[in-house]
N, C-alpha and C positions, 0 to 999 in steps of 0.2 A: 553262774550268774552271765558269764560271758560265754560259754555254751547254750545258752537260754536262750540269750538274745541272738545269736549267731545261727541258731534253728527254728526263734521265729522269724530272721529276718528273710531266712532261705523261702519257709511256708509262704510269705509274704509276697515271695519272688516268683516262688513257684507259680500258687493263685491266680496273680496280677498275668502270666504269660496263658496261665490255661483259659483264662476268662474271654482269654480275645476272639472275635471270631468275627466272620464278616456278615455284611450285614447284605441279606436278601435282596435278589432285585423286586421292583415292583411289577405287580400282576395286572396286564396289560388286556383290557377287554374289549372286543369289536365287534358291533353290532352292525351288518350290513343287510341293506334292505336294497330289493331289485325290483327297477317299477318298469311291464312294459305295455306299452299304448300299443293296441292293437282296432286299426280300425276297418269296418266293412262300408266298402264305398259301391256306391247305383254308376252307373255310366250309362251313358244316349251313343249310339253310333246311329250317325245321319246315314240315313241312304237314300242318294237322289231319286228321281221317279225314273220312271221305264216304261217305253210306251214303241206298241208296234203296229203296224197299219197294213192294212190290203185295198185296194182297189182294183177294182174289174168293171166292166163294161157287160150288163144286161138285155137279155131284146126275148120277148117273147114267141113264142114258138106254137102254132098249136094249142092256146090259150094258156099254155102255161112256160114261167118265168126259168131262162136258163142261162146260164153264165157264157156272153159269146167271147169273151175278152180279158185275160189277167190284166191289169196295164201295171201296176208294180203292187211288189209284196216286200217289207223291207219287216226285219226281224231285228230287236231291242239289245240293250245290254245281260237283262237277265230273263227276259222274254222270249219264247220262241214264236215265229213265223204264223198267224193266226191261219187257224182247218178250217175253211169255207165249205158247206156243202147247201144245196136245195135238195129239199124233200116237199114232197104236197104243199109246192107254193109259199114255202115256210125260209126265211132264210136261217142257217144255222152254221155258228162260229165256235168254236172253243180254239182257246188261248191259254197256253202251261206258260208255267216257268221254273224256273232251276228250284229248287231249294237251299235255303239262305239260315246258316247256324251263326249266334252271334253270342258271346259271352257280354251279360249286363253285369256280373258283381264282380268282386275282387277283393282281397282283404291285402290291407297296409299296415305292416310296422314299421312305424317310424322313429318313435322316443325309446330309449333304454335310460331309465337315470341310476346311479349306483349311487347310495348312498352311504358313506362310512363315517359311525358315529366311533371316537375312540376313548375309552372312557380308562384312567389310568390309577389304581387301587397300592396303595403303601400298605406295606403289611408292617406289623410290629414296631410304629412308627415310635418312638420314645417321647416322653413328656419331656416338659419344661424342667423338673424335678429330677427326673431319672436324668438330666443329660448333665446338668451342675453335681450330681453325686459320684459320675462316672468322672469330669472334671476334676473336684477335689480331690480324690482318690487316686486319680494318676500324680497330681501334686504330692497327695502324703505319700506314696510310691519312689517318688522321685527323691525326696527331704530323706526316706527310710536309706536307699540305696547310698544317699551320703554320708549319712550316720554310720551306717553300716564302715562303709569305706575308709572314714577317718577311725573308726576303731581300731578296724584293723591294721592299719598305717602307724599308729597308735603305739598298738601292739608289739609290733617287730622292730621301731626302733626305739 
């Protein structure tokens, strides 16, 4: 009977020690949302007015108009000085401008929003009844060890 009780206590002791395991860490799930706002903007570049002029004295010779003397001629910022010609009693004026290029559209990326949602999921969480069974079995195991120790000490003395 004593051998059976000792064997049973050893079996319970090994079962208690073998059944202990660490709990698994919770699973962490992260959801990331990235929002990039890109805006296309139009821009107006103001170009100031420009002018050039030509001032000359005209006279009539043999029934035809001729340029007598150029008083003044001035070019503008982007306009060249005008070219003036008289052909068959007609006044011809050519005024040329330098080429201008302007960029009127650009992209503006100005906002980046990163949103993180963290969800923690517990794996294999014990119910209330399972926790109660674990606590009661621990109490039973401690009492069993005390009884086994008591019988062992009692048989030796």
